[in-house]
N, C-alpha and C positions, 0 to 999 in steps of 0.2 A: 504494500500500500504506500501511497505517497507520504503519509504521515510518518513512515519509518525512515525517511531520508535522514541521513546523518549530516551534522554540521561540524563534525570533528575530523580534521584532515588526518589521513594516514601518515604514519612516519615511515622512514625507510625500513625499519625493523619489521614492519607489517607486510612487506613484500613488494613495494613499489619504489623504483629508483627515479621515477618521473613524478614530480610534484605538480599537480594541476589545480590545487586548492585555491590559488590566487585568481583563477578564472571562473570559478564555480560559485553558485549560490547555495546549492545543496546537492547531495548525492546519496545513493545507497548501493550496497554491494550484495550480490547473490553469489554464494560459493557453491559450485557444482563439482562433481568428481573430475571433469575434464577441463574446466575453465572457471575463471572468475569473471563476472559481468558487472560492470559499474554503470548505473543509470544516473547521469549527472545533468542537473539543470544549469545551463551556462549563463553567466552574467550577461545582460543585454549588451554591454559594451564590447563583449568578446564573441558575440554570437554570429559574427560575419563569415568565418571566424576572423579575429584580429590577427595581424602578422605575428604578434607575440605568442598567441595560442597555437597558431599553425606551426611555428618553429618548435614548440614543445611537443606537439602531437607527432612530429616527425620522428621523435625518439621513443614513442610509446611502444612497449614490447608486446605488440599484439595487433588487433584490428579494431576499427571503430567506424561508426556511421552516425549521421545526424537524423533527428526526428523532430519535426515541427508539431508542437502540441499546444493546447489552449493556454497553458501557464507559461509558455516560452519555448525556447529552442533547447533540445536535449542532445547530449552526446551519449551514445551507447558504446561503451568501451569493453573490449574482451581481452583478457590476458590468458593465454593457454597454459595449462599445467602439463604434467607428464603424460605423454601419449603412449598407448599400449602398442606392443609389437604385433604386427599382422602375420597371419599364417598364409603367406603368399603362395607356398607350395600347394595348399588346398585349392586356392582360387585358380591357379594355373592348370591343375589337374582337371578341375571341373570345366574350364574353358576348352582344354584339349579334347576331353571326352565329348563335350557338346559339339565341337567341330567335327568329330568322327561321326556322331549319330545324325547330325543335320546333313552332312555330306552324303551319308548313305541314303537318307530320305531324298536328297536331291538327285542321286544316281537313279533311284527308282522313278522319280518324276521324269528324268531325261531319257529313260529307257536303257541306261547302262547296265542296270541290274533288273531282271524280270520280276514283276510283282506276282507273287504266288499266294497272297493272302496276308492277314495281319501278322503271321509268324515269319514273314519274309526276312526280317532282321536276324532272327535266330537261325534260319536255315542258310542264309547267304551272306550274313554280315560277319564273315571271318576270313582270314588270309588263305584258308584252304579252298575257298571258292575259286573256280578257274578264272584266271585273269583278274583277280580281285582288285589289286591296286589300280589298274587302269580303269576298270569299270567303276570303282568307287570314286575316282578322281573326276568323273564326269559330273558329279554332283556339286563340285566346288562353285559352279556358276549360281547355285541356289544358296549354299551354306555361307559363303563369304559375305555376300551382301546382307543376308539375314542377320548374321552375327554382328556385322557392322552397325546395323540399325539398333539391335538390342544393346550393344556396347555403348553406342553414343547416347542412347536413352539413359542408361544407368550412369554414365560418366557426367551427364548433365546434372543429375542429382548429386553425384559424388563431389564434383568440383565446386558446385555452389555451396554444399555443406562445408567443405573444407575452407571456402572463402570466409565463412562465418565462424571458423575454428570449431566446428561441431565434431564430436567423436562419431565417425561413420566408417562402416566397413567397405572394402573394395567389393565389386560386383560378384555375386554368386550366380553362376550359370547352372541350369537344371537340365541335364541330358536325360533323354528317355528313348527307348526303341520306338518302332512304328506303332506300338501299342502302349499307352492309350493315345499318344499324339503322333499323327502321321507326318509331322514336320521335324521330328527328332529332338524336340525340346519343349519344355513348358515355360520357357522364358528365362528371365534373370531378375535378381533383386539385390538391394543393398540393405544393410541394417543400420538404422540410426540409433546409436547406443547412448543417447543422452536426451536431456530435456531441451526442447526448442525454446529460445528466450522469448520471442514475441511473434506476432502474426506476420510481420514482414519477412522474417527468416522462413517461417513455415510456407508462406506463399512462394517465395523465390525457389526454395528447394523443391517444392511440389511441381511447379510449372516448368522448371528447367528441363526435366526429363522428356516429357511429351514433345516440347518444341525441338529439342536436339534430335530426337528420334525421327520426327516428321521431316526435318531438313534433309536427312539421309534417305528416308523412305520415298519422298516425292520424286527425286531424279531416278531412283531405282525403278519405280513404277513406270515412269516415262520411258526409260531405256528398255525395260522389259516388254512393254506394250508395243514398242517399235519392232521388237523381234518376234512378237506373237503374230498369228495370222488367222483370218476367218476360216471356218469350216464350211465347205461347200460340196454337196448340199449337207445341211446339218442333220444329225441323226435324230430320229423321233424321240421327243422327250428331253432333248439336250439343247438348251438355249442359254444365252448370256455368256459369261466367262466360265470356261470349263477347264478344270485341272485334269490332266491326263497322267496316267501311270503307264509309261511306255507308249504304245500305240492305241491304248484303250482309254476312253473317257472314264474318269473316276468319280468326280463330283463337280457340280456347278457351284460357284461362289457368288454371294450377293454383291450388290453394288452399294457403295457410298456415293455421295455427290462427287467426290474427287474421282473415283474410278469411272463413274458414269460419264463425267465430262471428258476425261482424258481419253477413254477408249473411243468415244465418238469423234473427238478431235483427231486422233491418230489413225483409227481404223474405220471411221465412217459408221454407217448404220448396220453393220453385220449383225445378224441375229444370233450367231454362235461364234465364239472365239476360242481357239486353243491357246491357253496361256503358256508362254515361255516360262521356264523355272525362275528366271530373273524377275519377270512380272509378278509371279506368285509370291516371291520374297517381298516385293514392294507392297503387294496386297496384304500380306501378313503384318508388315510394318504399320500400315494404316489401321488394321484391325486392332493391333496391340495398343496403338496410340489412343484409339477410341475407348477401349476397355479401361485403360488406366485413367482416362479423364472422367469416368463415371463418378459423380460426386457422392461417394459413399465411403464411410469408415476411413481406413488408412490408405485407400487408393489416392493417386495423385490428385484426382478431382475432389476427393474429400478434403485434402489439405487446402486446396484453393477455395473451396466452398466455406470452410471454417474461417479462413483468413479474411474473406470478404464479408460473410454474414454469420458471425459467431452465434447470434441469438436465434437464427433461423435454420442453421445447418442441420439440426437433427430432424426437423419436420421435412425439409427438402430431401434429405437422405432417405427417410421412410417412403416418401412418395416415389422417388426414383426406384427404390428397391421393389415396390409393388408393381411399378410399370415393367421392370425387367422380368419379374416372375410371370406377369400377365402375357408377355411375349412368348412364354413357353408353349402356347397353343400354336404358334407359328413354327418354332424350332425348339427341340429339346435342349439345344445349347444354351439358350437364354435361361431356361429353368435351372439347368445344372450350374450355370454361372451364379445365379441368384442364391442358390443353396450353398455354393462354395464360399461366396463372400460372407454369408451369414455365419457359417461355421468358423471361418478364419477370424472373423471379428468377434466371435463368441457372443453373438447376438447384439453387439453394440454397433449399430449402424452409424451413430454419430462419431465425432472426433473428440479425443481426450483434450482437455484444456491445455493451453500453453502457459508458460511461466508468467508472462506479462500480457495477458489478453486485453488489457485496457489500452495499450498503446495503439494509436490510430494507424491505419494502413495508408501509406502515401498515395496521393491521387494517381500517380503514374502506374501504380499496381492495379488500380481499378480499371484503367484502360487495358492493361495487359490481361486482366481477368475477362474482359469482353473478347479479347483475341483468343483466349483459351476456350471460351464458350463457342466461338465461331469455329475453332479447330475441331471441337467435339462434334458440332453439327455437320461439318463437311466430311468427316471421317465416319460418321455413324452408319452402321450397316444393319438395318432392321432385320434382315434375314441372312445370318452368317453363311448358310449354304442350304441348298435345296434338299429334297428327299433322296 
């Protein structure tokens, strides 16, 4: 609370070698396991900041940013404490394994490895398979862009969190065989192992991932659609964008506004399109962006929603969850996704509060929130795939 602000300056023995007390009206300190956060109300004469304050801030042993609030201009200063050692070996093994499984899935898509059913990975995904390395490598055109999209998404979160000196893990990739995911992965995630200081940090960390992933997914989709081609004449019951396993159609995938607009711009009005594996990687990137922007719980969209509307976030999250499960009559994917989110959030569809929820969100973030909403709308795929 603001009443807890201290007017007693810290001495060097308390941990700071930089004395800012001459520039401040009041301040308070929050001690967290990974960092100390100082919320300081700056004297109006130095709120520019003044040259003298700017010179002292240049020696601050951490990071800081400004916050314009009703009672004046604040400085939010962060001083990092000891950082834990990361298990980089585990992260690299997961990345390498995911590269293997997604490349295998890509090889099946490209026809390098024949698809014999959901157990194809176990019957053909080993070096003993004739010409395995050469056949497996045909899937790199799918796996490399897909992993680039997932990696950039997670690095968007990671680098933004590190900018704020938050304790965050490197990305964990999740490899799977063709069962239950026919693309060879269930995605990637990072662990935020600390409390977020205020809504500005929560917003920036949450929105950075989808934007970074979209920046890579969009040119991937464009390049892939340029390599795709119409199916003439289309097979009965197969329309739209179709994913092939080798020479055989496997499943049609639904359109978002982005995919609909781009495929008509690049391929015209073809009723059926055989997606190149590169195009399918871009489609998956768009779909992942949309799923992460759902404004529920600990998803990226949940972070953004809480940061913008902390008082309304729970009601909106409930309404969105009901809408997702209602889409289950269209596709079982939406129903399963709604159940999965509910289980992973332990029934808590809202977002847990942040340390300083009172701090206002800068107006620039409100504009970016509208951009995030627009990104969700143009990547939204009401029918992930057909029957």
